[in-house]
DSSP file (Angstrom, degrees, kcal/mol; ACC not computed):
  #  RESIDUE AA STRUCTURE BP1 BP2  ACC     N-H-->O    O-->H-N    N-H-->O    O-->H-N    TCO  KAPPA ALPHA  PHI   PSI    X-CA   Y-CA   Z-CA
    1    1 A X              0   0    0      0, 0.0    18,-0.1     0, 0.0    98,-0.1   0.000 360.0 360.0 360.0 124.2   16.4    8.7  -18.9
    2    2 A X        +     0   0    0     16,-0.3    16,-2.8    15,-0.1     2,-0.3  -0.229 360.0 169.5 -57.7 148.5   16.0   11.2  -16.0
    3    3 A X  E     -AB  17  94A   0     91,-2.6    91,-2.9    14,-0.2     2,-0.4  -0.972  31.7-124.0-158.9 164.8   13.2   10.6  -13.6
    4    4 A X  E     -AB  16  93A   0     12,-2.5    12,-2.9    -2,-0.3     2,-0.4  -0.945  17.5-158.3-113.5 142.7   11.5   11.4  -10.2
    5    5 A X  E     -AB  15  92A   0     87,-2.0    87,-2.2    -2,-0.4     2,-0.5  -0.988  18.0-130.0-120.1 132.1   10.8    9.0   -7.6
    6    6 A X  E     + B   0  91A   0      8,-2.9     7,-3.2    -2,-0.4    85,-0.3  -0.689  29.7 170.9 -75.6 121.4    8.0    9.7   -4.9
    7    7 A X  E    S+     0   0A   0     83,-2.9     2,-0.4    -2,-0.5    84,-0.2   0.689  72.3  19.4-100.4 -28.4    9.5    9.1   -1.4
    8    8 A X  E    S+ B   0  90A   0     82,-2.0    82,-2.7     3,-0.1    -1,-0.4  -0.970  97.7  59.0-147.0 127.5    6.5   10.5    0.5
    9    9 A X  S >  S-     0   0    0     -2,-0.4     3,-0.6    80,-0.2    80,-0.1  -0.989  98.6 -28.0 154.6-154.2    3.0   11.0   -0.7
   10   10 A X  T 3  S+     0   0    0     -2,-0.3     2,-0.2     1,-0.3    -1,-0.1   0.836 134.8  19.7 -64.1 -38.9    0.1    9.1   -2.0
   11   11 A X  T >  S-     0   0    0      3,-0.1     3,-1.9    -3,-0.1    -1,-0.3  -0.623  78.8-158.6-138.1  79.1    2.2    6.3   -3.7
   12   12 A X  T <  S+     0   0    0     -3,-0.6    -5,-0.2     1,-0.2     3,-0.1  -0.253  81.3  30.6 -51.7 143.0    5.7    6.1   -2.2
   13   13 A X  T 3  S+     0   0    0     -7,-3.2    -1,-0.2     1,-0.3     2,-0.2   0.247  85.7 133.3  89.3  -7.3    8.1    4.3   -4.7
   14   14 A X    <   -     0   0    0     -3,-1.9    -8,-2.9    -8,-0.1     2,-0.3  -0.523  43.1-151.6 -72.1 137.3    6.2    5.5   -7.8
   15   15 A X  E     -A    5   0A   0    -10,-0.2     2,-0.5    -2,-0.2   -10,-0.2  -0.844   9.5-158.3-114.4 154.5    8.5    6.8  -10.4
   16   16 A X  E     -A    4   0A   0    -12,-2.9   -12,-2.5    -2,-0.3     2,-0.3  -0.991  16.7-138.2-129.4 119.0    7.8    9.5  -13.2
   17   17 A X  E     -A    3   0A   0     -2,-0.5     2,-0.9   -14,-0.2   -14,-0.2  -0.568   6.3-143.1 -75.8 141.6    9.9    9.7  -16.2
   18   18 A X        +     0   0    0    -16,-2.8   -16,-0.3    -2,-0.3    -1,-0.1  -0.701  48.8 139.6-108.7  80.7   10.9   13.2  -17.4
   19   19 A X        +     0   0    0     -2,-0.9     2,-0.3   -18,-0.1    -1,-0.1   0.057  46.2  75.9-112.4  25.2   10.7   12.5  -21.1
   20   20 A X  S    S-     0   0    0      1,-0.1     3,-0.1    -3,-0.1    29,-0.1  -0.890  84.6-115.0-129.7 160.7    9.2   15.8  -22.3
   21   21 A X  S    S+     0   0    0     -2,-0.3    28,-2.8     1,-0.2     2,-0.4   0.894 106.6  21.5 -61.3 -43.0   10.6   19.2  -22.8
   22   22 A X  E     -F   48   0B   0     26,-0.2     2,-0.5    -3,-0.0    -1,-0.2  -0.996  68.2-171.9-134.1 130.8    8.3   20.7  -19.9
   23   23 A X  E     -F   47   0B   0     24,-2.8    24,-2.9    -2,-0.4     2,-0.4  -0.979  10.4-157.3-125.6 121.1    6.7   18.6  -17.2
   24   24 A X  E     -F   46   0B   0     -2,-0.5     9,-2.1    22,-0.2     8,-0.7  -0.787   2.3-156.2-101.4 136.9    4.2   20.3  -15.0
   25   25 A X  E     +Fg  45  33B   0     20,-3.5    20,-1.6    -2,-0.4    19,-1.3  -0.906  37.3 102.5-109.4 139.2    3.4   19.0  -11.6
   26   26 A X  E    S- g   0  34B   0      7,-1.9     9,-1.6    -2,-0.4    16,-0.3  -0.969  76.1 -81.3 168.5 175.8    0.1   19.7   -9.8
   27   27 A X  S    S+     0   0    0     14,-1.9    15,-0.2    -2,-0.3    16,-0.1   0.690  90.0 100.9 -74.6 -22.2   -3.3   18.6   -8.7
   28   28 A X  S >  S-     0   0    0     14,-2.1     3,-2.1    13,-0.3    -2,-0.1  -0.408  76.7-130.1 -75.6 139.2   -5.0   19.3  -12.1
   29   29 A X  T 3  S+     0   0    0      1,-0.3    -1,-0.1    -2,-0.1     5,-0.1   0.659 104.7  65.4 -61.1 -17.3   -5.6   16.2  -14.3
   30   30 A X  T 3  S+     0   0    0      3,-0.1    -1,-0.3     2,-0.0    -6,-0.1   0.508  78.7 102.1 -82.2  -3.4   -4.0   18.0  -17.2
   31   31 A X  S <  S-     0   0    0     -3,-2.1     3,-0.2    11,-0.1    -6,-0.1  -0.422  78.2-128.6 -71.7 151.1   -0.7   18.1  -15.5
   32   32 A X  S    S+     0   0    0     -8,-0.7     2,-0.5     1,-0.3    -7,-0.2   0.847 105.4  34.4 -70.6 -31.3    2.0   15.5  -16.6
   33   33 A X  E    S-g   25   0B   0     -9,-2.1    -7,-1.9    -5,-0.1     2,-0.4  -0.932  81.9-160.8-121.4 105.5    2.5   14.5  -13.0
   34   34 A X  E     -g   26   0B   0     -2,-0.5     2,-0.5    -3,-0.2    -7,-0.2  -0.737   3.0-165.4 -89.1 129.5   -0.7   14.6  -10.9
   35   35 A X        -     0   0    0     -9,-1.6     2,-1.6    -2,-0.4     5,-0.1  -0.969  11.8-152.8-119.4 114.2   -0.2   14.8   -7.2
   36   36 A X        +     0   0    0     -2,-0.5     2,-0.3     3,-0.1    -9,-0.1  -0.611  54.1 119.4 -86.0  77.2   -3.2   14.1   -5.2
   37   37 A X    >   -     0   0    0     -2,-1.6     3,-2.0     3,-0.2    -2,-0.1  -0.968  62.2-138.4-150.9 128.0   -2.2   16.2   -2.1
   38   38 A X  T 3  S+     0   0    0     -2,-0.3    49,-0.1     1,-0.3    -1,-0.0   0.632 103.6  63.9 -70.6 -15.9   -4.3   19.1   -0.8
   39   39 A X  T 3  S+     0   0    0     47,-0.1     2,-0.5     2,-0.1    48,-0.4   0.375  88.6  92.5 -87.8  11.3   -1.1   21.1   -0.2
   40   40 A X  S <  S-     0   0    0     -3,-2.0    -3,-0.2    46,-0.1   -13,-0.1  -0.925  73.0-135.0-106.3 119.2   -0.5   21.1   -4.0
   41   41 A X    >   -     0   0    0     -2,-0.5   -14,-1.9    23,-0.1     3,-0.6  -0.205  30.5-104.5 -66.8 162.2   -1.7   23.8   -6.2
   42   42 A X  T 3  S+     0   0    0      1,-0.3   -14,-2.1   -16,-0.3     2,-0.5   0.943 120.0  17.0 -56.1 -54.0   -3.5   22.9   -9.5
   43   43 A X  T 3  S+     0   0    0    -17,-0.2    -1,-0.3     1,-0.2   -17,-0.2  -0.877  85.7 161.9-117.0  92.3   -0.3   23.9  -11.5
   44   44 A X    <   -     0   0    0    -19,-1.3    15,-2.8    -3,-0.6    17,-0.5   0.947  53.4 -18.4 -82.5 -55.1    2.2   23.9   -8.8
   45   45 A X  E     -FH  25  58B   0    -20,-1.6   -20,-3.5    13,-0.3     2,-0.4  -0.944  55.2-140.6-148.1 162.7    5.7   23.7  -10.5
   46   46 A X  E     -FH  24  57B   0     11,-2.2    11,-2.5    -2,-0.3     2,-0.5  -0.984   4.1-147.2-136.4 151.0    7.4   22.7  -13.7
   47   47 A X  E     -FH  23  56B   0    -24,-2.9   -24,-2.8    -2,-0.4     2,-0.4  -0.965  18.7-162.9-118.0 123.3   10.4   21.0  -14.8
   48   48 A X  E     -FH  22  55B   0      7,-2.9     7,-2.5    -2,-0.5     2,-0.5  -0.852  13.4-137.9-111.4 139.5   12.1   22.1  -17.9
   49   49 A X  E     + H   0  54B   0    -28,-2.8     2,-0.3    -2,-0.4     5,-0.2  -0.826  29.5 173.2 -91.9 127.9   14.6   20.3  -20.0
   50   50 A X  E >   - H   0  53B   0      3,-3.0     3,-1.6    -2,-0.5     0, 0.0  -0.849  50.0 -97.0-130.1 165.2   17.5   22.5  -21.3
   51   51 A X  T 3  S+     0   0    0     -2,-0.3     3,-0.1     1,-0.3    -2,-0.0   0.800 124.5  42.8 -52.5 -31.3   20.7   21.6  -23.2
   52   52 A X  T 3  S-     0   0    0      1,-0.2     2,-0.3     0, 0.0    -1,-0.3   0.338 126.5 -69.0-103.5   3.3   22.7   21.7  -19.8
   53   53 A X  E <   -H   50   0B   0     -3,-1.6    -3,-3.0     2,-0.0     2,-0.4  -0.964  66.9 -41.5 143.4-156.9   20.2   19.8  -17.6
   54   54 A X  E     -H   49   0B   0     24,-0.5    24,-3.2    -2,-0.3     2,-0.4  -0.863  45.2-160.3-116.7 145.7   16.8   20.0  -16.0
   55   55 A X  E     -HI  48  77B   0     -7,-2.5    -7,-2.9    -2,-0.4     2,-0.4  -0.954   3.2-152.5-125.7 137.8   15.4   23.1  -14.3
   56   56 A X  E     +HI  47  76B   0     20,-2.9    20,-2.2    -2,-0.4     2,-0.4  -0.929  14.6 179.1-115.3 137.6   12.6   23.4  -11.7
   57   57 A X  E     -H   46   0B   0    -11,-2.5   -11,-2.2    -2,-0.4     2,-0.3  -0.995  27.4-126.1-137.1 141.1   10.5   26.4  -11.2
   58   58 A X  E     -H   45   0B   0     -2,-0.4   -13,-0.3   -13,-0.2   -14,-0.1  -0.629  16.7-144.1 -83.9 141.7    7.6   27.2   -8.9
   59   59 A X        -     0   0    0    -15,-2.8   -14,-0.1    -2,-0.3   -16,-0.1  -0.131  60.8 -77.5 -97.7  36.2    4.5   28.4  -10.8
   60   60 A X  S    S-     0   0    0      1,-0.1   -15,-0.1   -16,-0.1   -16,-0.1   0.866  74.9-178.1  73.3  34.7    3.3   30.9   -8.1
   61   61 A X        -     0   0    0    -17,-0.5     3,-0.2     1,-0.1    -1,-0.1  -0.243  35.3-122.9 -63.6 152.6    1.9   28.1   -5.9
   62   62 A X  S    S+     0   0    0      1,-0.2    -1,-0.1     2,-0.1   -22,-0.1   0.917 107.7  30.3 -68.7 -43.3    0.2   28.8   -2.7
   63   63 A X  S    S-     0   0    0    -24,-0.3    -1,-0.2     1,-0.2    24,-0.1   0.398 105.2-131.5 -92.7   0.7    2.4   26.6   -0.5
   64   64 A X        -     0   0    0     -3,-0.2    23,-0.6   -20,-0.1     2,-0.4   0.094  14.1 -92.6  72.7 167.1    5.6   26.9   -2.4
   65   65 A X  E     -C   86   0A   0      7,-0.4     7,-3.8    21,-0.1     2,-0.3  -0.983  30.5-155.9-127.3 141.0    8.2   24.4   -3.6
   66   66 A X  E     -CD  85  71A   0     19,-2.7    19,-2.7    -2,-0.4     2,-0.5  -0.894  10.5-166.8-111.6 144.6   11.3   23.3   -1.9
   67   67 A X  E >  S-CD  84  70A   0      3,-2.3     3,-2.0    -2,-0.3     2,-0.3  -0.989  77.3 -32.6-124.7 124.0   14.4   21.8   -3.1
   68   68 A X  T 3  S-     0   0    0     15,-3.3    17,-0.1    -2,-0.5    -2,-0.0  -0.554 123.9 -34.5  67.6-130.7   16.4   20.4   -0.3
   69   69 A X  T 3  S+     0   0    0     -2,-0.3     2,-0.4     2,-0.1    -1,-0.2   0.366 119.9  94.6-101.3   7.3   15.7   22.5    2.8
   70   70 A X  E <  S-D   67   0A   0     -3,-2.0    -3,-2.3     1,-0.0     2,-0.2  -0.789  76.4-121.5-104.5 140.7   15.4   25.7    0.8
   71   71 A X  E     -D   66   0A   0     -2,-0.4     2,-0.6    -5,-0.2    -5,-0.3  -0.524  35.6-115.4 -67.1 136.0   12.2   27.4   -0.6
   72   72 A X        +     0   0    0     -7,-3.8    -7,-0.4    -2,-0.2    -1,-0.1  -0.719  43.7 164.5 -80.3 115.8   12.4   27.8   -4.4
   73   73 A X        +     0   0    0     -2,-0.6     2,-0.3     1,-0.1    -1,-0.1   0.545  64.3   9.6-109.2 -15.2   12.4   31.5   -5.2
   74   74 A X  S    S-     0   0    0    -18,-0.1     2,-0.2     0, 0.0    -1,-0.1  -0.920 101.1 -58.3-152.4 179.7   13.7   31.3   -8.8
   75   75 A X        -     0   0    0     -2,-0.3     2,-0.4   -18,-0.1   -18,-0.2  -0.465  59.1-168.7 -66.6 131.6   14.3   28.9  -11.5
   76   76 A X  E     -I   56   0B   0    -20,-2.2   -20,-2.9    -2,-0.2     2,-0.3  -0.974  23.2-123.5-130.7 133.8   16.9   26.3  -10.3
   77   77 A X  E     -I   55   0B   0     -2,-0.4     2,-0.3   -22,-0.2   -22,-0.3  -0.598  32.6-132.1 -75.9 135.0   19.0   23.6  -12.0
   78   78 A X        -     0   0    0    -24,-3.2   -24,-0.5    -2,-0.3     2,-0.3  -0.704  20.1-159.8 -91.0 142.3   18.3   20.2  -10.4
   79   79 A X    >   -     0   0    0     -2,-0.3     3,-2.0     1,-0.1    14,-0.2  -0.847  38.4 -70.3-119.9 158.4   21.2   18.0   -9.5
   80   80 A X  T 3  S+     0   0    0     -2,-0.3    14,-0.2     1,-0.3    -1,-0.1  -0.068 118.1  10.5 -45.7 140.2   21.3   14.3   -8.9
   81   81 A X  T 3  S+     0   0    0     12,-2.5    -1,-0.3     1,-0.2     2,-0.2   0.574  83.5 157.7  66.0  11.6   19.6   13.3   -5.7
   82   82 A X    <   -     0   0    0     -3,-2.0    11,-2.2    11,-0.3     2,-0.5  -0.511  38.5-133.6 -66.3 139.3   18.0   16.6   -5.1
   83   83 A X  E     - E   0  92A   0      9,-0.2   -15,-3.3    -2,-0.2     2,-0.5  -0.869  17.4-157.8 -99.2 123.6   14.9   16.3   -2.8
   84   84 A X  E     -CE  67  91A   0      7,-3.3     7,-2.6    -2,-0.5     2,-0.5  -0.918   1.2-159.4-107.9 123.7   11.8   18.2   -4.1
   85   85 A X  E     +CE  66  90A   0    -19,-2.7   -19,-2.7    -2,-0.5     2,-0.4  -0.927  16.6 168.7-107.5 116.3    9.1   19.1   -1.6
   86   86 A X  E >   -CE  65  89A   0      3,-2.8     3,-2.9    -2,-0.5   -46,-0.1  -0.989  69.0 -49.6-128.2 115.0    5.6   19.9   -3.0
   87   87 A X  T 3  S-     0   0    0    -23,-0.6   -47,-0.1    -2,-0.4   -49,-0.0  -0.310 121.3 -27.6  57.6-134.8    2.9   20.1   -0.3
   88   88 A X  T 3  S+     0   0    0     -3,-0.1     2,-0.4     2,-0.0    -1,-0.3   0.333 119.4 105.5 -93.5   7.7    3.4   17.0    1.8
   89   89 A X  E <   - E   0  86A   0     -3,-2.9    -3,-2.8   -80,-0.1     2,-0.4  -0.779  51.9-165.6 -89.7 129.2    4.8   15.1   -1.3
   90   90 A X  E     +BE   8  85A   0    -82,-2.7   -83,-2.9    -2,-0.4   -82,-2.0  -0.966   9.5 179.2-116.0 131.0    8.6   14.5   -1.4
   91   91 A X  E     -BE   6  84A   0     -7,-2.6    -7,-3.3    -2,-0.4     2,-0.4  -0.922  17.9-142.8-125.1 149.4   10.3   13.5   -4.7
   92   92 A X  E     -BE   5  83A   0    -87,-2.2   -87,-2.0    -2,-0.3     2,-0.5  -0.928  15.4-136.8-110.2 147.0   13.9   12.7   -5.5
   93   93 A X  E     -B    4   0A   0    -11,-2.2   -12,-2.5    -2,-0.4     2,-0.4  -0.830  19.9-176.0 -99.0 126.1   15.5   13.7   -8.8
   94   94 A X  E     -B    3   0A   0    -91,-2.9   -91,-2.6    -2,-0.5   -14,-0.1  -0.994  14.1-167.4-132.4 136.3   17.8   11.2  -10.7
   95   95 A X        +     0   0    0     -2,-0.4     2,-0.2   -93,-0.2    -1,-0.1   0.797  69.4  27.1 -88.6 -30.5   19.6   12.0  -14.0
   96   96 A X  S    S+     0   0    0      2,-0.1   -93,-0.1   -94,-0.1     0, 0.0  -0.736  87.8  39.0-131.5 172.1   20.7    8.6  -15.0
   97   97 A X  S    S-     0   0    0     -2,-0.2     2,-0.2   -95,-0.1     4,-0.1   0.050  87.8 -51.9  80.4 173.0   19.9    4.9  -14.8
   98   98 A X        -     0   0    0      2,-0.2    -2,-0.1     1,-0.1   -95,-0.1  -0.582  36.7-131.2 -83.0 145.4   16.6    3.2  -14.9
   99   99 A X  S    S+     0   0    0     -2,-0.2     2,-0.7    29,-0.1    -1,-0.1   0.674  95.9  84.7 -70.7 -13.2   13.7    4.2  -12.6
  100  100 A X  S    S-     0   0    0      1,-0.1    -2,-0.2    28,-0.1     3,-0.1  -0.834  72.1-162.0 -88.6 118.7   13.5    0.4  -11.9
  101  101 A X        -     0   0    0     -2,-0.7     2,-0.2     1,-0.3    -1,-0.1   0.502  43.3 -77.3 -88.4  -6.1   16.0    0.1   -9.2
  102  102 A X        -     0   0    0      2,-0.0     2,-0.3    -3,-0.0    -1,-0.3  -0.790  62.6 -37.5 138.8 178.6   16.6   -3.6   -9.3
  103  103 A X        -     0   0    0     -2,-0.2     2,-0.4    -3,-0.1    -3,-0.0  -0.608  50.4-139.3 -79.1 134.5   15.4   -7.0   -8.4
  104  104 A X        -     0   0    0     -2,-0.3     2,-0.6     2,-0.0    -1,-0.0  -0.752  11.7-130.1 -94.3 136.3   13.7   -7.4   -5.1
  105  105 A X        +     0   0    0     -2,-0.4     3,-0.2     1,-0.1     6,-0.0  -0.754  32.2 168.3 -80.5 116.0   14.5  -10.5   -2.9
  106  106 A X        +     0   0    0     -2,-0.6     6,-0.2     1,-0.1    -1,-0.1  -0.074  39.1 114.6-123.0  33.5   11.1  -11.8   -1.9
  107  107 A X        +     0   0    0      4,-0.1     2,-0.2     5,-0.0    -1,-0.1   0.826  60.1  77.4 -68.5 -31.9   12.5  -15.2   -0.6
  108  108 A X  S  > S-     0   0    0     -3,-0.2     4,-2.5     1,-0.1     5,-0.2  -0.533  91.5-120.7 -84.9 153.4   11.5  -14.5    3.0
  109  109 A X  H  > S+     0   0    0      1,-0.2     4,-1.8    -2,-0.2     5,-0.1   0.873 110.2  53.0 -62.0 -38.1    7.8  -14.9    3.8
  110  110 A X  H  > S+     0   0    0      2,-0.2     4,-1.7     1,-0.2    -1,-0.2   0.917 110.8  46.5 -63.7 -42.8    7.4  -11.1    4.9
  111  111 A X  H  > S+     0   0    0      1,-0.2     4,-2.5     2,-0.2     3,-0.5   0.969 110.3  54.2 -55.0 -55.9    8.8   -9.9    1.7
  112  112 A X  H  X S+     0   0    0     -4,-2.5     4,-1.5     1,-0.3    -1,-0.2   0.785 107.4  48.2 -50.8 -37.6    6.6  -12.2   -0.2
  113  113 A X  H  X S+     0   0    0     -4,-1.8     4,-1.8    -5,-0.2    -1,-0.3   0.837 110.1  54.4 -78.0 -31.4    3.4  -11.1    1.4
  114  114 A X  H  X S+     0   0    0     -4,-1.7     4,-1.1    -3,-0.5    -2,-0.2   0.923 110.9  45.2 -66.1 -39.0    4.4   -7.3    0.7
  115  115 A X  H >< S+     0   0    0     -4,-2.5     3,-0.5     1,-0.2    -2,-0.2   0.904 112.2  49.9 -72.3 -38.4    4.8   -8.0   -2.9
  116  116 A X  H 3< S+     0   0    0     -4,-1.5     3,-0.4    -5,-0.2    -1,-0.2   0.898 108.8  56.1 -55.8 -43.9    1.5  -10.1   -3.2
  117  117 A X  H 3< S+     0   0    0     -4,-1.8     2,-0.6     1,-0.2    -1,-0.2   0.769 104.5  53.6 -73.0 -21.8   -0.3   -7.2   -1.5
  118  118 A X    XX  +     0   0    0     -4,-1.1     4,-1.1    -3,-0.5     3,-1.1  -0.519  51.5 152.5-114.1  65.9    0.9   -4.5   -4.1
  119  119 A X  H 3> S+     0   0    0     -2,-0.6     4,-2.4    -3,-0.4     5,-0.2   0.801  70.7  68.2 -63.1 -24.7    0.0   -5.6   -7.6
  120  120 A X  H 3> S+     0   0    0      1,-0.2     4,-2.7    -3,-0.2    -1,-0.2   0.838  98.6  50.7 -65.0 -28.5   -0.2   -1.9   -8.7
  121  121 A X  H <> S+     0   0    0     -3,-1.1     4,-2.0     2,-0.2    -1,-0.2   0.848 107.4  52.6 -78.3 -27.8    3.5   -1.6   -8.3
  122  122 A X  H  X S+     0   0    0     -4,-1.1     4,-2.2     2,-0.2    -2,-0.2   0.951 110.7  47.2 -67.1 -46.4    4.1   -4.7  -10.3
  123  123 A X  H  X S+     0   0    0     -4,-2.4     4,-2.5     1,-0.2     5,-0.2   0.942 109.7  54.4 -55.8 -50.4    2.0   -3.2  -13.1
  124  124 A X  H  X S+     0   0    0     -4,-2.7     4,-2.4     1,-0.2    -1,-0.2   0.884 108.8  49.2 -49.3 -41.8    3.9    0.2  -12.7
  125  125 A X  H  X S+     0   0    0     -4,-2.0     4,-1.7     1,-0.2    -1,-0.2   0.894 111.9  48.1 -64.2 -45.5    7.2   -1.6  -13.2
  126  126 A X  H  X S+     0   0    0     -4,-2.2     4,-2.2     2,-0.2    -1,-0.2   0.882 110.6  49.7 -65.6 -38.9    5.9   -3.4  -16.2
  127  127 A X  H  X S+     0   0    0     -4,-2.5     4,-2.9     1,-0.2    -2,-0.2   0.929 110.0  52.5 -65.8 -45.9    4.6   -0.2  -17.8
  128  128 A X  H  X S+     0   0    0     -4,-2.4     4,-2.5    -5,-0.2    -1,-0.2   0.854 109.6  48.7 -64.9 -31.9    8.0    1.5  -17.1
  129  129 A X  H  X S+     0   0    0     -4,-1.7     4,-2.8     2,-0.2     5,-0.2   0.955 112.5  47.6 -70.7 -46.6    9.9   -1.3  -18.9
  130  130 A X  H  X S+     0   0    0     -4,-2.2     4,-3.2     2,-0.2    -2,-0.2   0.929 113.9  48.0 -52.2 -52.0    7.5   -1.2  -21.9
  131  131 A X  H  X S+     0   0    0     -4,-2.9     4,-1.7     1,-0.2    -2,-0.2   0.952 114.4  46.1 -62.3 -49.6    7.8    2.6  -22.0
  132  132 A X  H  < S+     0   0    0     -4,-2.5     4,-0.3     1,-0.2    -1,-0.2   0.878 113.9  46.6 -55.2 -43.7   11.6    2.4  -21.8
  133  133 A X  H >X S+     0   0    0     -4,-2.8     3,-1.4     1,-0.2     4,-0.6   0.891 108.4  57.5 -68.5 -41.0   11.9   -0.4  -24.4
  134  134 A X  H >< S+     0   0    0     -4,-3.2     3,-0.6     1,-0.3    -1,-0.2   0.854 104.8  52.6 -60.6 -32.2    9.5    1.6  -26.8
  135  135 A X  T 3< S+     0   0    0     -4,-1.7    -1,-0.3    -5,-0.2    -2,-0.2   0.616 102.6  59.4 -77.1 -10.2   11.9    4.6  -26.7
  136  136 A X  T <4 S+     0   0    0     -3,-1.4     2,-0.4    -4,-0.3    -1,-0.2   0.547  78.0 103.7 -94.9 -10.3   14.9    2.5  -27.7
  137  137 A X    <<  -     0   0    0     -3,-0.6     2,-0.5    -4,-0.6    -3,-0.0  -0.623  46.7-173.8 -81.3 122.7   13.6    1.2  -31.1
  138  138 A X        -     0   0    0     -2,-0.4    -3,-0.0     1,-0.1    -2,-0.0  -0.912  10.9-170.2-116.5 104.4   15.1    2.9  -34.1
  139  139 A X              0   0    0     -2,-0.5    -1,-0.1     1,-0.3    -2,-0.0   0.478 360.0 360.0 -79.2  -0.4   13.6    1.9  -37.2
  140  140 A X              0   0    0      0, 0.0    -1,-0.3     0, 0.0    -2,-0.0   0.385 360.0 360.0 -90.6 360.0   16.3    3.7  -39.4
């Protein structure tokens, strides 16, 4: 399932599944991906699923959208590992694999402290697992 991962912003490391035909990104609570960043417009950009891939389009935002180092001036097909800049938030696009990147080694004391401090990341991972498993059940 394709997804976005936040590299820089309010919650670095957070992932967003792209499981809808159209995913709108912005500050508005009605957006599928809400970004709490003052440089982000209420309805900033959208990602659309088409037969040949995922496309990103700026929705006439105030500060614009970047893919890589280039300002987005027209609809563009996303490629694996494309960096998306929206305000001060940076996301990376992935087409395949799970948004949960693997098991983290917490054997050292410093790593253990970090993991204990961030229970919201644990909950986010559990929710992603449940969401992924729920999409795999075929009753027919």
